[in-house]
N, C-alpha and C positions, 0 to 999 in steps of 0.2 A: 477793547482786541475783538470781531469779530472772529468766532470759532468755525471751523470747519471740524469736519469727522477726523478724527485722528491728529489732529493737532493742537499745539499750544501756542498761549501770546508767545509772539519775539518780543515783545518792549519793553521795557522794565518797568515798577509799578509808577516809576516820576513821572511818566508818559504820561501826558492832561489828554491827550486825543490819542488815540491807540487807531494805525490805519487799520480797516478790515483788509482780511487776508482769507486765504483759500489755501486746499490741499498745494495745489498748483507752483503757487508762489515760497515753499519751502526751501530752504537756501543747504540747511545742514542736508548730507553727507548721510543716508544708512548701510549701514550694516547688511551684510544677508541677514546672521541672528535679528539683529530688528527687524525687518520688515516681517521674517515670519512669526516674531513675538507679537508685531503689534497687527500684525492680519485679522486675526481673529476672526472665523469663518467667512473671510474675501476669498482667503485659497484655500480650498480645503478640495482632500483627494473623494474620489468615489471609486464607491465600492458594490460590487456587483457578484450575482452567483454564477455556481462552477455549471460550466455547460455540462448538460443532461445527456447523459450516454444511454441510448435505454437498452435494456439488458433482452437478449433475443430470444423468441418463444419456444424456440427449441435449443438443446447445447448442438452445438456444429463445434468442429475444428477450425471452422473459420467461418466467421457469421458473415449477417447482411451488410454490404457496401463496401468490401473490399474490393480492390483494383485488380486482383491476382485471379483470372478464368478459370475455369475447372479443369480446361486441359494444362493450367502451369500449378495447378496444386495437389496435394494429397487429397483424397478424399473422404471425406468424412462418415460415408454410408458404405456399406462394402458387405463381402459375404463372408464367412469364415466358418468351415470345417474342418475334419481330421486331417483331410488330405491338404489342408495348408500349409501343416507341419512335415519338415523334414527328418525322416527317422534317422537317416547317415548320418545326420547332424550332432544324434545324442549319446555318439559312444563316447566314454568315458574319457578323462586325461590321463596315459597311460604314466605306469609310475615310475619310478628311478630304475635303470637296471640292473638289477645282481649282478656282484662278479661272482664267475666260476669257485667252484669249491676247490681250496687249493690242496685238500686229502682227499683218499680215497676210503667211503665208510667202509668198518669194515663189521661181518655179520658176527651177531651175538649164537652162541651153538650152547653156549653151556655158561652157567654162572660163575664158571670156575675161569672166563675169561674176563678176569681182572682191569686189564688193558682197552678191553672192548667199549665203544659208547656209544657207538650207535647201529640198528639193525635196520637192513635193509633187504628185503624182500625179494625173490629174485622176480622179472618179470613173466609174463603168463606167455607162452608158447602161442595162442592163436590172439585173430581178434577178438572172436565174442570173449573170450575169458578176460581177455586185454576190459572189455566194457563190463566186466563183473566187478574186477578189481577195479576200477576208477571211480564205481561208484562205492567200495567198501574201504577204498584205503585210508580215508577221510576215521573213519570208525580207527584201525589199528596205527598206524601214523598220526603224526604230528609238527609244523616245520615253524623255525623260531624265522625272527625277523631280519638272522644272518644266513637262512638255509638251513641249517642246522636238524639232523630228524632225530629225534628223542622218541626213544620205545619205552614200553612197558616191561621192565625188566622179571621174567620166571625166577623167582625163588624155590630152592629146595625146600621141603620142609626140614629137611634132619640141620640146616645151618645153625647156631647157635642164639639166643636170642636178643643179645646184644649189639650182634653183625646187624642183627635185620633190622633193629630198631637204629640204626644209626644209616642203614638204606635202605629204606620205608620206597617204594616202589613209588613208583608218580603216576598215576591211571590216567591217562587223558583222554577227554571222549568230545571227538569233532563235532558233531552234526545233534549234541543234546541240548542244547541252548542250558536254561536255567538249572536242569538237573547235573549238569556234568559240574554246576559251584556247590550246588548240593553235597552231591558225592566227596568233591574233593576237602571241603571243610570238614564233612564228616571223620574225612579219614586222616585228619590233621591232628583230630583229638581223639579217638577214641581208638583205646589197644586193640592189636591183635590178634590173635593166634597164630600158631605157625600154620595153621589150616586154613586158615581163613587169610592170609597173607599172599597164597595163591593164587593167581589171575584168570578167569576164562574169560573166553570171548564169546557168547551167545549170540552167532549171528546169522541172520537172512539175507544173502547178497541176492537179488534176482533184478530179474528185469524189473520186475513188476513192484517190486521193492520197494527198487529206485522214483517209482512214478508214487509210490504211495509216503515216501517221503518229501518228494517236489510237493504234494498233497496236501503237506500240513499236518500226517496223521504221525503218531508215536511211535521212532524210531524204535527198532529192537536192538540194535545194534549197540552193545552196551558192556564196559568194560565192572567188571562191579568184582567184590568178594564173595567166593564161593555160597557162605554158610547168610550173605545178605540178600541175595539175590533176591530174593521172595518178600523179604520186607521193603524194599528199599522200592518208594515211589517218584515218577516224572511229579514235581511242582507245579501248579497251575501256571501256564503261558502268560495271564497276566500279571504276573509277579514285576515288578520294575525292572529294567536292565540296564545296567551299569553302561557308560561308554567306552567305547573300543580303548581310545587314549588312553584309560587310564584303571585299565580291568588290569591282576596282576595275581598270580597265584602263585603259590610256593610249589619248587620242582623236587621231589622225595630225590632224597641222595647228596641235595646240593644245599649251601648253608644261604648263600643266596637267593633274591625273587627276579625271575623275567617276565619278558611282559609274553604274552600267547600274541600270536600273528595277527595283524590286524584284518588280514583277507577272511582268514578263518571264521576269526570272530563274528566279520561282517556275514559271510556266510551262515554260522549258527542263529543270527537273529535276523538275518531276510525271512530263512525257512520258517522261525519259529513264530516270528512279530508279524513281518509284510506279508508275504503267500498267504494267508489267511483273509485281510483285509483286499488283496485282488480278487480273488476267489469272490467275496464278497461284494464286490466292482461288479463283477461278470454278471454277479447271479438275480443282482437286483435292479437290473435298468431301466423298471419300466417304476420302481419309486423313487420320484426325484428327494423326497422328506428322509429316506435311508442311503440315496447315493449321499445325501451331502453329509449326513452322519459318518457314511465311512469314509467320504473323504477328511474331514474333521481326524478320524482316528487313525487316519492316515501321514495326513500331516504331523502329529505330534509323536507318532511312532520313528518316524524319518528323521525329527528334531531329536529323539529322545535317545535312538541309535548315531546319532550323528553321520548324518546317512547326504544332509542336504548340500548340495556343495558338485561340482563335478567328479571328484574321485571317488566313485561309488559303480564298483563292478556292474549291477546288476542296472544299474541307470539307464540304459538302453530298454530294456524287458520295461521296467514302471512307467517309463514316457512313454510307450507305445501303449500302452492301457491308455492313460491318465488324455493322450491326445484322441483316443476312437470317442471317448465318453465328451468331446468336445460338439459332437454332431447332435449331443440330446440338447433343444432347444430349451434350454433353463438358464435364468439370470444366478440368481441364487449357485446353481453347481457349477456354473461356469466360472462366479468366484472364487470357489473353491480350486477349482483346476488352475487355475491362473497366477493364484496365490502357491500352488505346490509348484508348477512349472518354473515358475521367475526365480523362486527360492532353489530347485535344481540346479540356475547355473548358464541354463540355455544360451545358446549365442547364435550368431545369424539368421537364415528365416527364422527356426523357432524363437528366437527374440523377438522378431519382428513380428509376429503371429501372437504371440502371449500378449503383448504390448496390444497389440490390438485388440484382445479379447478383452481385456483391463480396458481400456476407453470404450468398447462398446456397453459394459456394463455399467461405467460412469458415465456415459451418457444421457439415460434413461434417470430423471432427478429422482424417480419412486424407490429407486437401489441403495439412496444415501443412507438410509437404515442399517442397509444390511453390510454396507462397507463401514459405518461405522464399528459393527460390531467384530467383523473380521479383519480386522485392522490390514488392508489392504494397502495401505499409503505407505506403509515401512517398507515392503515391498518394491514401488515403484522409487521411492525415494533410493533404492540400494542400486535399485537401475543405473538410476542420475549419477550416483554416488560414483558406481565403478567403470561402468561400460565405455568403451572409446567412441568421443564425439566424432569422427570421420567415418568410423567404419560402421557404425550403427544409425547413423544420425536418422532413419526413416522412423525405427524403434523406438528412439529416442523422442521422436516427433509427438509418437501415438501414447508415449509413457508422459508428456509433459503436458498432450491435454486431457488427460484422465486425469491428473493434477488439477489439470487449469478448472474442470468441471466439480471436483470436489470441495474448491476454495468457492465456492459460491452457496455450501453451507456451511455455517456458523461454528458449530462442532467441529467439523471437519478442518475448516480455518485454524481456530487455535492449535487444533493437535499437529496441526502442521508446523505451528511457531514452537510449541514445545519439543518435537523433531529435531529442531536446526532447519528447518527447510527454506530460511530466508537467506543462511550465509553457504548455503550447497547451491541456491539455485544465483547467486551473486558469483561464486567462484563458476558455475556454469557459466555466466554470463562473458567475465573477464576471458573465459577462455573461446568462445565465439568471437570477441573480439579482436583477439590472438590471429584468426585465418583472415589473413588478406585477400582484399578480390581478385586477384587472378586465381587465389585456389579453387580448385573443381570442385569443393563444398564451399565454396561461401554462400552462391545461391539458394540451396538447400537449408542452409543454417538460419536460412530466413524466417522459413517458415516455422523452424522451433523457435528465434527471437520473440517472434508474436503471441506463440502462447507460452512462453517465461516473463514477458512483461505482462499478457493480460495478468497471469498469477499472483506475478506481485503488486499488479494492481488493486486486487481485492484483497492483498495481505496486509498492504498498507493502510486499513480502516483500524488496525489492531495498534495500539500505543506503544508495546513492546517491539512488532515485529516494524513501527518504525523508527524505534532505537537502535534495530540490529540495523534498519539499511541507514544510517546515518551515519553508524558506527561504522559501515564496513566499505563504506566509498560509494555507495550507489551513483549517487550524482554525476558523480565523475567517468562511471563507465556506462549512465544512458547517454552522457556530450559523447563519449566515442562512439556509442552504436550510431548515435544521429552525425555524426561525423563523418561515419565510413560506410551509412546507409540511408545518404540522401538522395538517392536516389527508385530510393524501397518506398513507396506510398505507405502501402502497409505496415512496414515498421515504423517510420517515423510516426507515423498517425497512432500505436499502440506504445510508444516510448513517449509521446505528448501526452498521451490519455494519463499515464503514469504522471508525467510529472506537474500535469495541470492538477492532481489530485495531492501531489507533496508539494507544491509552491504553496497552499492554503494554508499551512500548517507555518508558526514564524522560524522554527529551527530550521529547517528545510530549504525556506525561502533565503533564509540567511546565508546559507551553504550556496547555495545557486547562483547568488549574486556573486559571491567571493568566484563563483567558478567565470574567470574572465572569458573564454570562450564561448561561452553561452550565445549571449551578445551576438556575434557572428554568425553561429549555427541557426541560431531563429531569422535573422535577417536573410541567409541565402534560401531555409525554407522559404518563407514567407513570397520572396522571389521567385523559386524555383513551383511555388504547388500556389498559387496567387488567389486561384480560384477553386480551390480543394478545401470547403468551407468546415469540411469536420476538423480538418488539420491547420488552418488558418484562424477559427475560432478559439481553440486553444493554446496555440501560442502567442496568442493574443492576451488571453486569460492570464497567463505567465507572465508577459511584461507588465499587466496592472500591477498582477500582484508584488512584483518584483522594484515595483515604482512608488508601491500605494506607501510605505513607509523610511524606506532607501535613499537616503539625498545622495553619496556615491553611486548607487546606481541608476540613477537619472541620470546622474552627469557622466558614468559611463556609456550607458544606451546611446546618448547623446551623442556622443566624439565617433562613433564608429561610422562609416561610413555610408552615405546614402541613408542613415538612420530614419531622417525624417521626412526624405522622399519615396521611400519604402511604403511609409503609413499612410501619405498623403495620395499614393499610388492606389493602396489596397482599398483608401476612403470613397477613393473617383468609382472605382469598380464597384465597390459594393452599393453606394449610394445611386447607381446608373439601375441596379439590379432592382434596387427597391422603388424607385420612380419607374421603371417600368412594370413593376407588379402592382403599383396605387390600385388600380380598380378592384381589384381582388381584396386590396383593403377595405376599400368605401362599401363589399359589397357585407364586412365585418357591423359595420353601424346597424345596421338592420335589425340586428340581433337584440338592441339593449345596453344601457351603459352598465347594466349589474352581469352583462355577460363575459367570463372570462375567457382575456384574448391574449394569447401567449406570442411573442415576436416571432417573424417569419425567419427564415435563417441570416438573411442579409439584415433583416433590421439587429439580429444576435449580435451578427460580428460590427455593424454600426455600433452599439450598444460599448463594447467591451475595449474599440479600438477608439470611440471618444473618450471614452477611463483612461487609457495609457496617457491621452495628450493632458487630459485634467492636471494626474500627478506627474506626468514631464513640466506642467506649468510653475508648478510647488518651487523648484529650484528659479534662484533669480536669471541665472544667465538663458539659462534655456527656457525661462520662461517668458524673458522679453526676446529671446529670438522669435519663438513662436508666435507673440503679438506683434510681427514686423514679417511674419509671411502671410501675403496674403491669401494664396490658396486653400492655407488650413482656416482663415478667418470664414473667406467665402464658402468655403463647406459646413461648416458649425452654421453657420446664417443659413444657407440652403435646410439644414433640415430642419430647421426651428419655419422657413416657408412653407413647405410642402407636407408636414407631419404635423398632424393634429395629435395633442396629448393623448385624447380618448385612443387614437391608432395607435401608439406605443408610448405608454406615461414617461418608463426607464430612458428610452432613447431622446427624447424630448428633454427632459429636464438635466440628463448628463450633456445636453447640447450645450442649456444654457448656465450650468454648472462649469462647463469649461471656458465658455466667453467668459464668464464673471474673474475667472481666473485671468484670465488675459489681457482683461481689463484694469487692473489692479496698476498693471506694467506702465507709466508712463515713459514711452520711448517716440524720438523722434520719429518715426517713421509708423509709427504704431497702426496696424490694418485694421485695430478696432476702433483707433479714435477718427479714422476713415470713412468708418460706415455707421456711427454710434448713434444716426436716428432714424436709420434703418432699422438699429439694432432692436431702439426704442421704441418702433413701430411694430416688430414682433414677438416683443415683449408685452406689449400690450395687449394681445390677442391672449398670452399666457396669463397678463393679470385679471383679466377677466372671466376667467374660469372657472371652473366650481371646484377644480383641485386643486386642494390647498398647498399642497408641497411643490404645487406649479406654479401660485400667486407667491411664495416664501421665496422660489428660486425668484424669481423675476425682481421680486424688489430687490434681493441683494445685487443684481446686476445693475439697479437702478442707484444703488447704495456707493458706485462706481462709477456711472455716468454720469450721476447727477451732479459731479464739480464742473462739467461744461455747463455754459450758460445757454445752450442751445436744448440740453435738456432738460435744465430747470424750466426753461418757457414751456417745452412741450409734455412738462408734467402737469402744469399750470393749467396748459390748455385743453388738456384732458381731462381733467377733475382727478389727476391719479392720488392727489394727495389727502381726498377721501378713503380712497383705499388703505392708504398708509394708518391717519388717522384710526382707523377703525382695528387695525391691526395692534393698535395699541391696546385693546382689549384684550385681545390671549393670554392664555395664561402660559406661555411659554417666551420664557425671556430670551431664547435666541430670534423668535420670532420678533418681538420688542425690539430688541436692538438691529437686525436690520432697516425696518421701518423709522428707528429713531436717529439712524443713518442718515437717510435719505431727508427726512426735515430738519435736520442738521444744517445740511448744504442749501436747501433751499435759504433757510433764514438769515443766509449769507448778505442774499440781496435784502434789503430792507424796504423795498417795493413788496416782495410777497412772504412778509412776517405777518399779516392778518390772520390769515387763513386759521392761523392758528386758535386765536379767540373765537373766530366766527365757528368752529366746527368742535370746539369743546375740545382741541387740540393741550390747551394748558391745564388743565384739571386733570386728563389722562396720563400726562407725561409725572403731572406732582403723582397719581396713583402708583405707576410703575415706578416711583422712584421709591415709592412707600413702601411697597410689594416684595420688589428685586433689590434694593440697594444693598442692605450688609452681604447679600450672597453674591453679588455680581458687582463689582466697583468699577467695571469697564463701563456697566451699563447705565449705571449712577454716574459718572463721568461723562457721558454720550448725554444723560437727560439734561446737567446743570450745564454744557457748553449749549447746549439747543437753546435754554430759557436765557443765557446769557446775552448770545444773539439777539434772540427775540426782545428783551429788554436795555437794547444799547441805549435809544434815545426817553428811555424811561423817565417820565416827570413826576410820577406816584404809582407810590407799591401798588394802590387798589387798584386805580386805574388803568394799570398794566395787567395783573396777575388778577381781578377781580379776589373772589373771595377764596383763590388758593394762596393770595400773599400770608396771612394768618397762619396756614397753615404750613407756610415755606420756613417762618417764622420760627416755628419749635423743631421743624422736622431737620432743616440744616443742623444744626450746633445738636442734637442729636448723632449724627452720623458722622459730625464730624467731632466727637466724644470716644476717643481710643478705647476706652474699659467699654463701651457699650459696643463699640462700635465693630469691633475685632471679637469673634471668637474663637477664645482658648482652646477649646473642646476639638477646634480640627488637628488632624498632625500636623508634623512637625514640616515638611517640606508644603504643604497645602497652606499651612498659617503663613510661612511666609513668604508664598507669592502673595496671597491674600494680602498680606501686609503690604507690598511692594508696590500692588497695583490702588492701596490705598491712599499712600505715601504719596507717591508721585504723580498719580492721575485723576484721583479724584478731589484727595485735600486743598490741593492749590486750586480748582476751578469752584471748588462749592464753598471757598472762603470767600472771596471775591464775589458771589454770586450774593450769597449771605450780608457781607458787605455791605452792597450795590443795595440790595431790599432794605435794610434799617435802616441806610442812610436817607430813602427816602421812603419811610411809612411815620405815619405822625403820633402811633402808639404801639405799646406793645400790647399782649392781651393780659387780663388781667388774674385769670389763673392759668399758668405754662401747662401744656399737658408733656407729662414725664415718659410716659408710655406709647409714643406714637406708633408703633409694631403692631 
């Protein structure tokens, strides 16, 4: 029997004269899996690079290429001054109203008033006296969280010791800071005599005294034992301050402990810790380094005193001081200020200005180092986590913009992952997706979505972040965003950019393929934004990834309404754009062959679109349909007509690969079959180029087309067989496989067999069998089939094969020896596949060929070669 590529003899061994047959005469129906398994490099998917996204030279809220005009988007550059902040919005949140006292306090007039519990002084008669009392009353009285007033009881010296010990006076010092703590603790553990238990008030209450106190000087109003007044000293104000929420002191005369009023505690801490730092900030405005140091101390003190946030009485005074410092043009200082202001939980206009301040700092790449050290990221993430999306959408926009800039730094990018930024941003995206199109804030939130997806795209570079994105349902949310904002070109571009990157990873590509609505969304976007190259090319790239490995994805996309017509329309559009730009392409030829050429925008779209067609054609039903779609085949051939491989190598090779895939399907209405001679002429141009990849791809197409007699005649006429025989010298077994496939089909015609002997083809085939046989049984089978066809009318082995007959008589038995031929060191699955090809493909043909040679050989070699490899 005459064997053609990929086929086996249909006649039994008892047939004396087997009729020749070729690929087209196969009667056996093949399943899809049979076609895929037997194809081996006939049907191939096509890979390509991800579309290049240039980095903007400058960090901007919206980079170049946005469809939004400056009038329709928030600015990236703005002026920011102290006047940008609104002091009226900095007032602290009022606390819970206290209920009025349900009893009237009783004034203690003597120690005998056992039932008296509260000492209440009489109000002064005039306003001046009232001012004096208001500044001194903190030294005389103290309130509890319930509003009760506790006094320091005055104990006569003649009382008995036991009673005094049980009713030790409670000494209250309101504005003395750490010294209060010190005296209280001393009094709890030091035994007093009768005289020492009498308390006095050394007070100096005046207007100037009040001002000195506010300036941070030592307070002279002090309750203390008389005999210890000279010895007791105020400890350093640098001592650590206990949290107001947990500071407890023992009250004399009571067995239980009560909390000191938080407001009083805050006042004490304010004057002892905060006021000196504020004075320092006012005095050193010209020294940036000292200002930054003071701001660092201020943040630490506020954090220590539990004063960060809204519930702080002196909050307005503090923020007023900080806002004034914004006018000083220093990024390190503004970084410190932004961190404190955001930590104070400002809102409204102040939140917007603070986020703009952070945005301004992060916009300068040179500030990345100080941002890393000052941990601004945590404050910005808190804003995203806690602030209302609709009320503060503009503030969140600049906050998100600052985080986007940070994501361009590798160190800060890792910090984001560690701080849970991925989950937070996904949650924010879900909130945005819940806002419907008729909502007032819908359009503005599109700006925010652009910043968010750009940040997620940077995070997708890190494996832990990709894992969190996958587990957090990022694919579904991104598809929702595309569905809701299909008319917003900028949002669609950034979402598609992210999907483009994520689809390059197998797990994400599988998740996207399982999202059935993605195909409809992509087709809708392609039809809506057909001439938006940056958007189109990424969608096409995603579709190429989806169809590269997933047969279900190929079928599902093909079944979507007008999917192929959409691809054809895009093909036509960008083919015409590229054709009109041909003069510019020809100008590039003068730069020399070694000049690196990058595809134009139109070429890049065509490269990736043809890749989709090639990948789709792997599916039997889809491939057969595409092979019969004349417009698709015409456009592919047109690429080979007008485009030289030197102009754009990837485009031409992709077109040839797709034609090769489509030529595999033998359907009645095949457009490839109708144009086979024209295709062969275009491939000849490719075959004669200096580009080896192009040559091999052309040979692969000829491997399928050479099943037709017209193409075989064309190959012989144009001396193409000489190129094929030369390719057998290649050290690449895939190249040898493709060349041998064409030679096999040529040998079907007995009038064309002589060329093998004339061009030394027999010897090269035997060399390939010896070099690649044990490693590639499919190639070995193909070589044996070619030799079988060639020797159909053999009369003598020597005359037919020449000196190679003896080599075959030794080589074939060695390859048929199972123990020698099959490598036991191979892994289980590979070894089984290896054995299957040897048993089912190579062995039957090799045995027949060996039998034919032996039956026509007059003698055997005296010394057989036992190790032919």
